[in-house]
N, CA, C and O atoms as a MOPAC input file, in Angstrom:
PM7 MOZYME 1SCF
protein

 N     75.27400 1   100.72400 1   114.07000 1
 C     75.80200 1    99.76300 1   113.12000 1
 C     75.86600 1   100.41800 1   111.73500 1
 O     74.94100 1   101.12500 1   111.33400 1
 N     76.94900 1   100.18000 1   111.02100 1
 C     77.09900 1   100.80100 1   109.71400 1
 C     76.47700 1    99.94100 1   108.62700 1
 O     76.25500 1    98.74200 1   108.79600 1
 N     76.20900 1   100.58700 1   107.52000 1
 C     75.65500 1    99.88200 1   106.37300 1
 C     76.74500 1    99.02900 1   105.73900 1
 O     77.92100 1    99.38100 1   105.83600 1
 N     76.39300 1    97.91700 1   105.09000 1
 C     77.41200 1    97.07000 1   104.46300 1
 C     78.28900 1    97.81900 1   103.46400 1
 O     79.49200 1    97.56300 1   103.39600 1
 N     77.71400 1    98.73700 1   102.68800 1
 C     78.50400 1    99.48100 1   101.70700 1
 C     79.54200 1   100.37200 1   102.37600 1
 O     80.63200 1   100.56300 1   101.83800 1
 N     79.21000 1   100.92500 1   103.55600 1
 C     80.13100 1   101.80000 1   104.25800 1
 C     81.33500 1   101.02500 1   104.78000 1
 O     82.43100 1   101.58000 1   104.85700 1
 N     81.15700 1    99.75500 1   105.14100 1
 C     82.25600 1    98.95100 1   105.64500 1
 C     83.29600 1    98.67800 1   104.56400 1
 O     84.48400 1    98.57100 1   104.86800 1
 N     82.87600 1    98.56600 1   103.32600 1
 C     83.78200 1    98.21500 1   102.24900 1
 C     84.40000 1    99.42300 1   101.56300 1
 O     85.41700 1    99.28800 1   100.88300 1
 N     83.81700 1   100.58100 1   101.72400 1
 C     84.29200 1   101.75700 1   101.00700 1
 C     85.75300 1   102.10500 1   101.30100 1
 O     86.50600 1   102.30800 1   100.34800 1
 N     86.21200 1   102.18800 1   102.57800 1
 C     87.61300 1   102.52500 1   102.81600 1
 C     88.56800 1   101.47700 1   102.24100 1
 O     89.62100 1   101.82600 1   101.70800 1
 N     88.21200 1   100.21000 1   102.34500 1
 C     89.05800 1    99.15100 1   101.80100 1
 C     89.14400 1    99.28300 1   100.28600 1
 O     90.22900 1    99.18100 1    99.71400 1
 N     88.03000 1    99.50600 1    99.64600 1
 C     88.03200 1    99.65100 1    98.19200 1
 C     88.85300 1   100.85800 1    97.76100 1
 O     89.56800 1   100.79400 1    96.76000 1
 N     88.76000 1   101.94500 1    98.49600 1
 C     89.52900 1   103.14200 1    98.15800 1
 C     91.02300 1   102.88100 1    98.33600 1
 O     91.82900 1   103.29000 1    97.50100 1
 N     91.39100 1   102.20600 1    99.41200 1
 C     92.79900 1   101.89100 1    99.64600 1
 C     93.32500 1   100.94300 1    98.57600 1
 O     94.44000 1   101.11400 1    98.08200 1
 N     92.53100 1    99.95300 1    98.22300 1
 C     92.94200 1    99.00100 1    97.19200 1
 C     93.06800 1    99.69100 1    95.84000 1
 O     93.98800 1    99.39700 1    95.07800 1
 N     92.16100 1   100.59400 1    95.54100 1
 C     92.23200 1   101.34800 1    94.28500 1
 C     93.50700 1   102.19600 1    94.24500 1
 O     94.16000 1   102.27800 1    93.20400 1
 N     93.86800 1   102.83100 1    95.37300 1
 C     95.10800 1   103.61700 1    95.43500 1
 C     96.31800 1   102.71500 1    95.21400 1
 O     97.23500 1   103.06700 1    94.47200 1
 N     96.31600 1   101.54600 1    95.86200 1
 C     97.45000 1   100.62000 1    95.73400 1
 C     97.61400 1   100.15200 1    94.29900 1
 O     98.72100 1   100.17000 1    93.76200 1
 N     96.49900 1    99.72500 1    93.66100 1
 C     96.60600 1    99.25800 1    92.28000 1
 C     96.93300 1   100.39700 1    91.33000 1
 O     97.63100 1   100.19000 1    90.33700 1
 N     96.44200 1   101.59200 1    91.61800 1
 C     96.78800 1   102.74000 1    90.79000 1
 C     98.27500 1   103.04300 1    90.84100 1
 O     98.87800 1   103.40600 1    89.83100 1
 N     98.85900 1   102.89400 1    92.01100 1
 C    100.28900 1   103.16500 1    92.18900 1
 C    101.13100 1   102.02400 1    91.62400 1
 O    102.02100 1   102.25700 1    90.80600 1
 N    100.85600 1   100.79900 1    92.05200 1
 C    101.67200 1    99.65200 1    91.64400 1
 C    101.34800 1    99.15400 1    90.24500 1
 O    102.10700 1    98.37300 1    89.67000 1
 N    100.22700 1    99.60200 1    89.69500 1
 C     99.84600 1    99.17500 1    88.35700 1
 C    100.55600 1    99.92100 1    87.24800 1
 O    100.40600 1    99.57300 1    86.07600 1
 N    101.32600 1   100.93900 1    87.59300 1
 C    102.07000 1   101.67400 1    86.57200 1
 C    103.17200 1   100.78000 1    86.02000 1
 O    103.84300 1   100.05500 1    86.75400 1
 N    103.33200 1   100.85500 1    84.72200 1
 C    104.34900 1   100.04100 1    84.07000 1
 C    105.72300 1   100.30100 1    84.67600 1
 O    106.10900 1   101.44900 1    84.89600 1
 N    106.43500 1    99.25000 1    84.93500 1
 C    107.79800 1    99.20400 1    85.44400 1
 C    107.90900 1    99.29900 1    86.95900 1
 O    108.93400 1    98.89700 1    87.50900 1
 N    106.91400 1    99.80700 1    87.64700 1
 C    107.03700 1    99.99400 1    89.09500 1
 C    107.34300 1    98.67400 1    89.79700 1
 O    108.27200 1    98.59900 1    90.60100 1
 N    106.57200 1    97.64800 1    89.50100 1
 C    106.79400 1    96.34600 1    90.13100 1
 C    108.13300 1    95.74200 1    89.76200 1
 O    108.78400 1    95.10900 1    90.59400 1
 N    108.55200 1    95.93500 1    88.51200 1
 C    109.82700 1    95.37900 1    88.05600 1
 C    110.99000 1    96.08000 1    88.76300 1
 O    111.97200 1    95.43500 1    89.13300 1
 N    110.88400 1    97.36900 1    88.94700 1
 C    111.93200 1    98.11400 1    89.66300 1
 C    112.01400 1    97.62000 1    91.10000 1
 O    113.10600 1    97.35700 1    91.60600 1
 N    110.87000 1    97.49200 1    91.75900 1
 C    110.87500 1    96.99400 1    93.13600 1
 C    111.43800 1    95.58300 1    93.20900 1
 O    112.21200 1    95.26700 1    94.11300 1
 N    111.05500 1    94.73600 1    92.26700 1
 C    111.56400 1    93.36100 1    92.25500 1
 C    113.08400 1    93.35000 1    92.07300 1
 O    113.77600 1    92.52700 1    92.67200 1
 N    113.59500 1    94.25300 1    91.25800 1
 C    115.04300 1    94.34800 1    91.06400 1
 C    115.72500 1    94.76500 1    92.35400 1
 O    116.79200 1    94.25200 1    92.69000 1
 N    115.11100 1    95.69400 1    93.08000 1
 C    115.71000 1    96.16900 1    94.33000 1
 C    115.57300 1    95.16500 1    95.46800 1
 O    116.17500 1    95.34800 1    96.52600 1
 N    114.78400 1    94.10100 1    95.26300 1
 C    114.71800 1    93.02200 1    96.25700 1
 C    116.09100 1    92.38200 1    96.42200 1
 O    116.43500 1    91.88600 1    97.49600 1
 N    116.86700 1    92.40000 1    95.34400 1
 C    118.20200 1    91.78600 1    95.36600 1
 C    119.21400 1    92.63600 1    96.13300 1
 O    120.30300 1    92.16200 1    96.45500 1
 N    118.86400 1    93.87800 1    96.42300 1
 C    119.76700 1    94.76700 1    97.13800 1
 C    119.89200 1    96.09700 1    96.43000 1
 O    119.30000 1    96.29800 1    95.37000 1
 N    120.66800 1    97.01700 1    97.01300 1
 C    120.84500 1    98.34400 1    96.42400 1
 C    121.40100 1    98.26400 1    95.01100 1
 O    122.13100 1    97.33400 1    94.66800 1
 N    121.04700 1    99.25200 1    94.19700 1
 C    121.51300 1    99.29800 1    92.81000 1
 C    121.63300 1   100.74100 1    92.36800 1
 O    120.90100 1   101.61400 1    92.83600 1
 N    122.55300 1   100.97700 1    91.47200 1
 C    122.71500 1   102.28500 1    90.86300 1
 C    121.75700 1   102.43600 1    89.69200 1
 O    121.12600 1   101.47300 1    89.25600 1
 N    121.66000 1   103.66100 1    89.19400 1
 C    120.74500 1   103.95500 1    88.09200 1
 C    121.07300 1   103.10600 1    86.86100 1
 O    120.17900 1   102.50400 1    86.26600 1
 N    122.34000 1   103.05700 1    86.48200 1
 C    122.73900 1   102.29900 1    85.28700 1
 C    122.44300 1   100.81600 1    85.44700 1
 O    121.99200 1   100.16500 1    84.50400 1
 N    122.69000 1   100.28500 1    86.62300 1
 C    122.40100 1    98.87600 1    86.87800 1
 C    120.90100 1    98.61100 1    86.76600 1
 O    120.48500 1    97.60800 1    86.18500 1
 N    120.09500 1    99.50600 1    87.32200 1
 C    118.64700 1    99.35400 1    87.21100 1
 C    118.21300 1    99.41200 1    85.74800 1
 O    117.39300 1    98.60500 1    85.30900 1
 N    118.75200 1   100.34900 1    85.00700 1
 C    118.39600 1   100.48200 1    83.59000 1
 C    118.73400 1    99.21100 1    82.81300 1
 O    117.95100 1    98.76900 1    81.97200 1
 N    119.89800 1    98.62500 1    83.09200 1
 C    120.28100 1    97.37800 1    82.41500 1
 C    119.38400 1    96.21800 1    82.83300 1
 O    118.96400 1    95.42700 1    81.98900 1
 N    119.09100 1    96.11200 1    84.10400 1
 C    118.29600 1    95.00100 1    84.62400 1
 C    116.84900 1    95.09600 1    84.18100 1
 O    116.23100 1    94.08800 1    83.84000 1
 N    116.30600 1    96.31100 1    84.18500 1
 C    114.92500 1    96.53700 1    83.75300 1
 C    114.98900 1    96.86900 1    82.26200 1
 O    114.79700 1    98.02300 1    81.87800 1
 N    115.24800 1    95.89800 1    81.44400 1
 C    115.43400 1    96.11000 1    80.01300 1
 C    114.23500 1    96.76400 1    79.35700 1
 O    113.09000 1    96.40700 1    79.63400 1
 N    114.50600 1    97.73100 1    78.48100 1
 C    113.44600 1    98.36500 1    77.71500 1
 C    112.88400 1    99.63500 1    78.32500 1
 O    112.03700 1   100.28300 1    77.71200 1
 N    113.32700 1   100.00300 1    79.50000 1
 C    112.82000 1   101.22500 1    80.14300 1
 C    113.68900 1   102.40800 1    79.71300 1
 O    114.90900 1   102.28700 1    79.60500 1
 N    113.05500 1   103.54000 1    79.47300 1
 C    113.81600 1   104.73700 1    79.11200 1
 C    114.35900 1   105.39700 1    80.38100 1
 O    113.84400 1   105.17700 1    81.47700 1
 N    115.39500 1   106.20100 1    80.21500 1
 C    115.97300 1   106.91300 1    81.35500 1
 C    114.94500 1   107.80100 1    82.04100 1
 O    114.88400 1   107.86000 1    83.26900 1
 N    114.13000 1   108.49600 1    81.23400 1
 C    113.15500 1   109.42600 1    81.82100 1
 C    112.08300 1   108.68400 1    82.61700 1
 O    111.67800 1   109.15000 1    83.68100 1
 N    111.61700 1   107.53800 1    82.12100 1
 C    110.60200 1   106.77700 1    82.85600 1
 C    111.21100 1   106.17500 1    84.11000 1
 O    110.57200 1   106.17000 1    85.16300 1
 N    112.43400 1   105.66900 1    84.01800 1
 C    113.09100 1   105.12100 1    85.21000 1
 C    113.24600 1   106.21000 1    86.26500 1
 O    112.96700 1   105.97900 1    87.44100 1
 N    113.68900 1   107.39300 1    85.85100 1
 C    113.82300 1   108.51700 1    86.79900 1
 C    112.48600 1   108.85300 1    87.44000 1
 O    112.40100 1   109.06700 1    88.64900 1
 N    111.44200 1   108.89600 1    86.61800 1
 C    110.10500 1   109.22800 1    87.11300 1
 C    109.61900 1   108.18000 1    88.12200 1
 O    109.11000 1   108.53300 1    89.18600 1
 N    109.77700 1   106.89300 1    87.78800 1
 C    109.30900 1   105.83400 1    88.69600 1
 C    110.10700 1   105.83100 1    89.99500 1
 O    109.53500 1   105.64500 1    91.07000 1
 N    111.41600 1   106.03500 1    89.91100 1
 C    112.22900 1   106.08100 1    91.12800 1
 C    111.82200 1   107.25700 1    92.00700 1
 O    111.77800 1   107.13100 1    93.23100 1
 N    111.52400 1   108.39500 1    91.39400 1
 C    111.06700 1   109.55500 1    92.16600 1
 C    109.73200 1   109.25800 1    92.83800 1
 O    109.53700 1   109.61300 1    94.00000 1
 N    108.81000 1   108.61200 1    92.12300 1
 C    107.51200 1   108.24900 1    92.70200 1
 C    107.69400 1   107.27900 1    93.86800 1
 O    107.06400 1   107.43200 1    94.91400 1
 N    108.55500 1   106.28600 1    93.68200 1
 C    108.81200 1   105.32000 1    94.74900 1
 C    109.46200 1   106.00500 1    95.94800 1
 O    109.20300 1   105.63900 1    97.09400 1
 N    110.30100 1   106.99400 1    95.67900 1
 C    110.91300 1   107.76400 1    96.75900 1
 C    109.89400 1   108.59400 1    97.52200 1
 O    109.90200 1   108.62400 1    98.75200 1
 N    109.00900 1   109.27300 1    96.78200 1
 C    107.97400 1   110.09100 1    97.43900 1
 C    107.02800 1   109.22700 1    98.26800 1
 O    106.50200 1   109.67100 1    99.28900 1
 N    106.81700 1   107.98600 1    97.81900 1
 C    105.94300 1   107.06500 1    98.55300 1
 C    106.66000 1   106.45500 1    99.75900 1
 O    106.04000 1   105.76300 1   100.56600 1
 N    107.94700 1   106.70800 1    99.88100 1
 C    108.69900 1   106.19100 1   101.01900 1
 C    109.10300 1   104.73400 1   100.87600 1
 O    109.42400 1   104.08100 1   101.86800 1
 N    109.09000 1   104.21500 1    99.65100 1
 C    109.41800 1   102.80600 1    99.42600 1
 C    110.87100 1   102.59100 1    99.01100 1
 O    111.43100 1   101.51300 1    99.20800 1
 N    111.47300 1   103.63100 1    98.43600 1
 C    112.84700 1   103.54600 1    97.94700 1
 C    113.60100 1   104.79000 1    98.41400 1
 O    113.07600 1   105.90300 1    98.37600 1
 N    114.83200 1   104.58200 1    98.85200 1
 C    115.66500 1   105.72300 1    99.23200 1
 C    116.76100 1   105.91800 1    98.19200 1
 O    117.16700 1   104.97800 1    97.50900 1
 N    117.22200 1   107.13600 1    98.09000 1
 C    118.26500 1   107.51900 1    97.13500 1
 C    119.42900 1   108.06900 1    97.93400 1
 O    119.27300 1   109.01200 1    98.71000 1
 N    120.59400 1   107.47700 1    97.74100 1
 C    121.79000 1   107.90500 1    98.45000 1
 C    122.83200 1   108.35700 1    97.44000 1
 O    123.15300 1   107.63400 1    96.49700 1
 N    123.36000 1   109.56300 1    97.64600 1
 C    124.40300 1   110.09800 1    96.77200 1
 C    125.71900 1   110.03500 1    97.53300 1
 O    125.85200 1   110.60400 1    98.61700 1
 N    126.69000 1   109.33500 1    96.95300 1
 C    128.02700 1   109.23500 1    97.52900 1
 C    128.94300 1   110.14600 1    96.72800 1
 O    129.07500 1   110.00900 1    95.51100 1
 N    129.57000 1   111.07400 1    97.42900 1
 C    130.47800 1   111.98800 1    96.75800 1
 C    131.68500 1   111.21800 1    96.27100 1
 O    132.25200 1   110.40800 1    97.00500 1
 N    132.07300 1   111.46600 1    95.04700 1
 C    133.15100 1   110.72900 1    94.39700 1
 C    134.50400 1   111.22600 1    94.78800 1
 O    134.71900 1   111.64700 1    95.92400 1
 N    135.38600 1   111.18300 1    93.89300 1
 C    135.07300 1   110.75800 1    92.53700 1
 C    135.06000 1   109.23200 1    92.42900 1
 O    135.79300 1   108.56500 1    93.16000 1
 N    134.28600 1   108.69300 1    91.58300 1
 C    133.19100 1   109.33000 1    90.85900 1
 C    131.95800 1   109.43600 1    91.74500 1
 O    131.79800 1   108.68500 1    92.70800 1
 N    131.10500 1   110.36700 1    91.40800 1
 C    129.83700 1   110.54400 1    92.09500 1
 C    128.99300 1   109.28500 1    91.85900 1
 O    128.89700 1   108.80800 1    90.72800 1
 N    128.38500 1   108.75000 1    92.91300 1
 C    127.57600 1   107.53600 1    92.76400 1
 C    126.22400 1   107.72600 1    93.43200 1
 O    126.14000 1   108.24500 1    94.54500 1
 N    125.16400 1   107.30200 1    92.74600 1
 C    123.81100 1   107.35400 1    93.28200 1
 C    123.32100 1   105.92100 1    93.41500 1
 O    123.37800 1   105.13900 1    92.46600 1
 N    122.84100 1   105.59000 1    94.60200 1
 C    122.36900 1   104.24100 1    94.86800 1
 C    120.92500 1   104.31200 1    95.34800 1
 O    120.55300 1   105.19000 1    96.12600 1
 N    120.12400 1   103.36900 1    94.86600 1
 C    118.72800 1   103.24900 1    95.26200 1
 C    118.56200 1   101.94300 1    96.02700 1
 O    119.13600 1   100.91700 1    95.66200 1
 N    117.76800 1   101.99600 1    97.09300 1
 C    117.47900 1   100.77700 1    97.82800 1
 C    116.11500 1   100.88600 1    98.50400 1
 O    115.59700 1   101.97900 1    98.72900 1
 N    115.55600 1    99.73100 1    98.81700 1
 C    114.25400 1    99.70400 1    99.46500 1
 C    114.38300 1   100.20100 1   100.90600 1
 O    115.34200 1    99.87500 1   101.60600 1
 N    113.42200 1   100.97600 1   101.32500 1
 C    113.34600 1   101.41400 1   102.70500 1
 C    112.66700 1   100.29700 1   103.51400 1
 O    112.30400 1    99.25700 1   102.96400 1
 N    112.50200 1   100.51900 1   104.80800 1
 C    111.78700 1    99.54600 1   105.63900 1
 C    110.36100 1    99.36500 1   105.12700 1
 O    109.84100 1    98.24900 1   105.11900 1
 N    109.72500 1   100.46000 1   104.70100 1
 C    108.36500 1   100.35500 1   104.16300 1
 C    108.36400 1    99.54200 1   102.87300 1
 O    107.45700 1    98.74100 1   102.64800 1
 N    109.36200 1    99.73800 1   102.03100 1
 C    109.47900 1    98.96200 1   100.80600 1
 C    109.72100 1    97.49600 1   101.09400 1
 O    109.15200 1    96.62400 1   100.43700 1
 N    110.56200 1    97.22300 1   102.07300 1
 C    110.84600 1    95.84300 1   102.44800 1
 C    109.60500 1    95.15900 1   103.01400 1
 O    109.48000 1    93.93600 1   102.95300 1
 N    108.69000 1    95.95300 1   103.56200 1
 C    107.43200 1    95.39700 1   104.03600 1
 C    106.58500 1    94.81100 1   102.91800 1
 O    105.68000 1    94.01700 1   103.17600 1
 N    106.87000 1    95.19600 1   101.67600 1
 C    106.15200 1    94.66800 1   100.51300 1
 C    106.68000 1    93.30800 1   100.05800 1
 O    106.01000 1    92.61900 1    99.28800 1
 N    107.84800 1    92.91400 1   100.51300 1
 C    108.49000 1    91.69800 1   100.01800 1
 C    107.59800 1    90.46400 1   100.14500 1
 O    107.44400 1    89.73700 1    99.16400 1
 N    107.00400 1    90.19600 1   101.30800 1
 C    106.13800 1    89.00200 1   101.38000 1
 C    104.96200 1    89.08000 1   100.40500 1
 O    104.59700 1    88.07400 1    99.79800 1
 N    104.37500 1    90.24800 1   100.25400 1
 C    103.25000 1    90.42000 1    99.33700 1
 C    103.69600 1    90.20900 1    97.89700 1
 O    102.99300 1    89.56100 1    97.12100 1
 N    104.85500 1    90.74800 1    97.52900 1
 C    105.36000 1    90.58300 1    96.17100 1
 C    105.66000 1    89.11700 1    95.88300 1
 O    105.39200 1    88.63400 1    94.78300 1
 N    106.20700 1    88.41600 1    96.85200 1
 C    106.48800 1    86.99000 1    96.65000 1
 C    105.20100 1    86.19000 1    96.50600 1
 O    105.12400 1    85.28600 1    95.67300 1
 N    104.20000 1    86.51000 1    97.30200 1
 C    102.90200 1    85.83500 1    97.19500 1
 C    102.24800 1    86.11500 1    95.84200 1
 O    101.70900 1    85.20900 1    95.20600 1
 N    102.29900 1    87.36300 1    95.41200 1
 C    101.71400 1    87.72800 1    94.12400 1
 C    102.43700 1    87.02500 1    92.97500 1
 O    101.80600 1    86.58700 1    92.01300 1
 N    103.75500 1    86.92100 1    93.07700 1
 C    104.53400 1    86.21300 1    92.06300 1
 C    104.14300 1    84.73900 1    92.01800 1
 O    103.95000 1    84.17700 1    90.94000 1
 N    104.02700 1    84.12000 1    93.18200 1
 C    103.63900 1    82.70800 1    93.23900 1
 C    102.24400 1    82.51700 1    92.65100 1
 O    102.01000 1    81.56500 1    91.90600 1
 N    101.32600 1    83.40800 1    92.97800 1
 C     99.96500 1    83.32000 1    92.43900 1
 C     99.98200 1    83.45700 1    90.91300 1
 O     99.32200 1    82.69300 1    90.20900 1
 N    100.74300 1    84.43600 1    90.40900 1
 C    100.81000 1    84.67000 1    88.96400 1
 C    101.41000 1    83.46300 1    88.24100 1
 O    100.95500 1    83.09600 1    87.15700 1
 N    102.42800 1    82.85100 1    88.83700 1
 C    103.03900 1    81.66900 1    88.22200 1
 C    102.04800 1    80.53100 1    88.06200 1
 O    102.12300 1    79.76900 1    87.09800 1
 N    101.13000 1    80.41100 1    88.99200 1
 C    100.14100 1    79.33500 1    88.94500 1
 C     98.93600 1    79.71200 1    88.08200 1
 O     98.40800 1    78.86500 1    87.36100 1
 N     98.49900 1    80.96100 1    88.14500 1
 C     97.21500 1    81.34700 1    87.56600 1
 C     97.26000 1    82.14900 1    86.27400 1
 O     96.24300 1    82.25600 1    85.58900 1
 N     98.39100 1    82.70500 1    85.92800 1
 C     98.48800 1    83.51100 1    84.71800 1
 C     99.50400 1    82.90400 1    83.77200 1
 O    100.69700 1    82.88300 1    84.07600 1
 N     99.05400 1    82.41400 1    82.63700 1
 C    100.00400 1    81.87900 1    81.66400 1
 C    101.02800 1    82.93400 1    81.27000 1
 O    100.71900 1    84.12500 1    81.23400 1
 N    102.22200 1    82.50400 1    80.98000 1
 C    103.32200 1    83.42400 1    80.66800 1
 C    103.00100 1    84.34800 1    79.51000 1
 O    103.36400 1    85.52400 1    79.55400 1
 N    102.32600 1    83.85200 1    78.46300 1
 C    102.03200 1    84.71600 1    77.32000 1
 C    101.08000 1    85.84000 1    77.70100 1
 O    101.16200 1    86.93000 1    77.13400 1
 N    100.17300 1    85.59900 1    78.65400 1
 C     99.28700 1    86.67900 1    79.09900 1
 C    100.07600 1    87.74200 1    79.83600 1
 O     99.80100 1    88.93300 1    79.68700 1
 N    101.05000 1    87.33000 1    80.62800 1
 C    101.87800 1    88.29400 1    81.35800 1
 C    102.66600 1    89.16200 1    80.39300 1
 O    102.77500 1    90.37200 1    80.58800 1
 N    103.21400 1    88.54800 1    79.35500 1
 C    103.98300 1    89.30600 1    78.37400 1
 C    103.08600 1    90.28700 1    77.62900 1
 O    103.45900 1    91.44300 1    77.43000 1
 N    101.92000 1    89.83800 1    77.22100 1
 C    100.98300 1    90.72000 1    76.50200 1
 C    100.53600 1    91.86100 1    77.41200 1
 O    100.43200 1    93.00200 1    76.96100 1
 N    100.27200 1    91.57300 1    78.68400 1
 C     99.83000 1    92.62300 1    79.60100 1
 C    100.92600 1    93.66200 1    79.79400 1
 O    100.64400 1    94.86000 1    79.83100 1
 N    102.18000 1    93.21100 1    79.91800 1
 C    103.28300 1    94.15300 1    80.09000 1
 C    103.46900 1    95.00000 1    78.84800 1
 O    103.74900 1    96.19500 1    78.94400 1
 N    103.31400 1    94.38700 1    77.67800 1
 C    103.50700 1    95.12300 1    76.43700 1
 C    102.41500 1    96.15200 1    76.19000 1
 O    102.66200 1    97.16400 1    75.53400 1
 N    101.19800 1    95.91000 1    76.70900 1
 C    100.09800 1    96.81100 1    76.41700 1
 C     99.82900 1    97.81400 1    77.51300 1
 O     98.99200 1    98.69900 1    77.33500 1
 N    100.52500 1    97.70800 1    78.67100 1
 C    100.25400 1    98.65200 1    79.74200 1
 C    100.86200 1   100.01200 1    79.42400 1
 O    101.86000 1   100.10000 1    78.70900 1
 N    100.25100 1   101.08200 1    79.96100 1
 C    100.74700 1   102.42500 1    79.65300 1
 C    102.08500 1   102.68600 1    80.30300 1
 O    102.36100 1   102.16500 1    81.38400 1
 N    102.91200 1   103.47600 1    79.67200 1
 C    104.21800 1   103.83600 1    80.23000 1
 C    103.98400 1   104.83000 1    81.30500 1
 O    104.93500 1   105.29300 1    81.93500 1

């Protein structure tokens, strides 16, 4: 039989990894935008207001490396790049909807705005 602390350690480590990844500024907003369907870089930049091109590129690359978002290049003219959620990314949809519902009930809107404004880029 394992010790109680040993039973919780893998879960805590996994949860810490998840919050470390999803806690980065803009990551959740980008994923929420892609819930609506595939989008190009410019469309994402417009929808995710206030994000710089370099941060958007960085977050999309991170989401791609994590297997949550795919990048498709269509040869033009004009050349078009489209981002969309993969099957693994789509697996997050129920969790994101639950988290949104919880936040709507438990976190006042002004706290959400302050938290977004103070989180690291």
